[in-house]
C-alpha positions as YAML, in Angstrom:
chain: A
units: angstrom
residues:
- id: 1
  name: UNK
  ca: [40.95, 42.63, 144.59]
- id: 2
  name: UNK
  ca: [38.49, 45.06, 143.06]
- id: 3
  name: UNK
  ca: [35.81, 47.80, 143.90]
- id: 4
  name: UNK
  ca: [38.08, 49.07, 146.78]
- id: 5
  name: UNK
  ca: [38.02, 46.26, 148.69]
- id: 6
  name: UNK
  ca: [41.81, 45.53, 149.99]
- id: 7
  name: UNK
  ca: [43.56, 43.11, 151.98]
- id: 8
  name: UNK
  ca: [45.61, 44.61, 154.84]
- id: 9
  name: UNK
  ca: [47.51, 41.34, 155.21]
- id: 10
  name: UNK
  ca: [48.80, 39.35, 152.09]
- id: 11
  name: UNK
  ca: [49.67, 35.71, 152.26]
- id: 12
  name: UNK
  ca: [52.95, 36.66, 151.87]
- id: 13
  name: UNK
  ca: [52.94, 39.10, 154.94]
- id: 14
  name: UNK
  ca: [51.95, 36.11, 156.87]
- id: 15
  name: UNK
  ca: [54.51, 33.86, 155.50]
- id: 16
  name: UNK
  ca: [57.32, 36.49, 156.15]
- id: 17
  name: UNK
  ca: [55.97, 37.54, 159.73]
- id: 18
  name: UNK
  ca: [58.78, 36.88, 162.28]
- id: 19
  name: UNK
  ca: [57.96, 36.60, 166.12]
- id: 20
  name: UNK
  ca: [60.10, 37.54, 168.96]
- id: 21
  name: UNK
  ca: [61.40, 34.54, 170.95]
- id: 22
  name: UNK
  ca: [60.65, 34.97, 174.55]
- id: 23
  name: UNK
  ca: [61.63, 32.53, 177.23]
- id: 24
  name: UNK
  ca: [58.98, 29.89, 177.72]
- id: 25
  name: UNK
  ca: [56.94, 31.24, 174.75]
- id: 26
  name: UNK
  ca: [55.39, 29.42, 171.84]
- id: 27
  name: UNK
  ca: [57.00, 26.57, 170.11]
- id: 28
  name: UNK
  ca: [57.93, 28.09, 166.96]
- id: 29
  name: UNK
  ca: [57.55, 24.79, 164.74]
- id: 30
  name: UNK
  ca: [53.94, 24.66, 165.92]
- id: 31
  name: UNK
  ca: [53.40, 28.37, 165.13]
- id: 32
  name: UNK
  ca: [55.09, 27.97, 161.36]
- id: 33
  name: UNK
  ca: [52.91, 25.03, 160.81]
- id: 34
  name: UNK
  ca: [49.73, 26.98, 161.87]
- id: 35
  name: UNK
  ca: [50.76, 29.86, 159.76]
- id: 36
  name: UNK
  ca: [51.20, 27.63, 156.63]
- id: 37
  name: UNK
  ca: [47.60, 26.38, 156.95]
- id: 38
  name: UNK
  ca: [46.38, 30.14, 157.55]
- id: 39
  name: UNK
  ca: [48.22, 31.08, 154.35]
- id: 40
  name: UNK
  ca: [46.51, 28.38, 152.12]
- id: 41
  name: UNK
  ca: [43.37, 29.42, 153.63]
- id: 42
  name: UNK
  ca: [43.79, 32.82, 153.05]
- id: 43
  name: UNK
  ca: [44.88, 32.37, 149.37]
- id: 44
  name: UNK
  ca: [41.83, 30.37, 148.66]
- id: 45
  name: UNK
  ca: [39.64, 33.06, 150.19]
- id: 46
  name: UNK
  ca: [41.23, 35.63, 148.08]
- id: 47
  name: UNK
  ca: [40.69, 33.48, 144.81]
- id: 48
  name: UNK
  ca: [37.41, 33.01, 145.85]
- id: 49
  name: UNK
  ca: [36.60, 36.45, 146.34]
- id: 50
  name: UNK
  ca: [38.04, 37.40, 143.00]
- id: 51
  name: UNK
  ca: [36.16, 34.67, 141.30]
- id: 52
  name: UNK
  ca: [32.93, 35.68, 142.76]
- id: 53
  name: UNK
  ca: [33.46, 39.44, 141.98]
- id: 54
  name: UNK
  ca: [34.13, 38.30, 138.31]
- id: 55
  name: UNK
  ca: [30.92, 36.42, 138.23]
- id: 56
  name: UNK
  ca: [28.96, 39.22, 139.81]
- id: 57
  name: UNK
  ca: [30.48, 41.59, 136.73]
- id: 58
  name: UNK
  ca: [29.40, 39.12, 134.23]
- id: 59
  name: UNK
  ca: [25.88, 38.79, 135.40]
- id: 60
  name: UNK
  ca: [25.71, 42.48, 135.60]
- id: 61
  name: UNK
  ca: [26.59, 42.74, 132.10]
- id: 62
  name: UNK
  ca: [24.13, 39.94, 130.88]
- id: 63
  name: UNK
  ca: [21.20, 41.98, 133.09]
- id: 64
  name: UNK
  ca: [21.80, 45.02, 131.05]
- id: 65
  name: UNK
  ca: [21.67, 43.10, 127.77]
- id: 66
  name: UNK
  ca: [18.53, 41.45, 128.90]
- id: 67
  name: UNK
  ca: [16.56, 44.71, 129.97]
...
């Protein structure tokens, strides 16, 4: 991402995250399925932010030309 905005967690970080197993803990398959949904949403959000930042940059360039 641009202009100093950074994601501390990448989709790959989410994908590779491992959780310790504890007796009577969460069901691993449920956790993995939920994390897959989060990864997809997170990737879409990153793409959208990057697209919007490009659009803002283009609009600012047009604004300079119009002035």
